[in-house]
N, C-alpha and C positions, 0 to 999 in steps of 0.2 A: 821624362822622355820615355816613350813606349819602345818596346823591343820585342822581337819575335822569340818565343820560348820553345815552341814545339811545332813540328810539321810532320804529318804522316804521308808517306809516299808508298803506294802499292807498286811493286815491281814484279816482272815475270821471272827474273833470274837474280837470286840473292847474291851469289858470288860476283856476278858482273856488276851489280850495284855497289857492293862493298868496294870492289876494285876501283870503281870510278870515284866514289866519295873519299876514299883513303888516298888513292894514287894521284888523282887529278886535282882534288880540292884540298888535300892535306888534312882531312878530318881523321879522328881517331875512333876506333870501335870502342864503345862504352859497354855494350851488352850484345850478346849473340846467343839466344836461347832457342833450342829446338822445340817445336810444337807438333801436335798431332797432324797427320796427313802430309808430312814432308814440308810443312810450313816452318818459318823461323820468325822470331821477334828480334830485330837487329836495331840497335841504337847507335848512331854515330854523332859526333859533334866536333866542333873546332878544337884544336889542341889545347887552347888556353882555358877550356872549360865548357 
């Protein structure tokens, strides 16, 4: 069975996106790293892994 492993979504507002994925979809933040130029690398995923 095939399954989705990784999807990249470029967003204009990191905090708004995290609030949606965590609050509305129940995902958990796995990584949130500050990058140059005010950018961030944020990884979210379902709570079970």
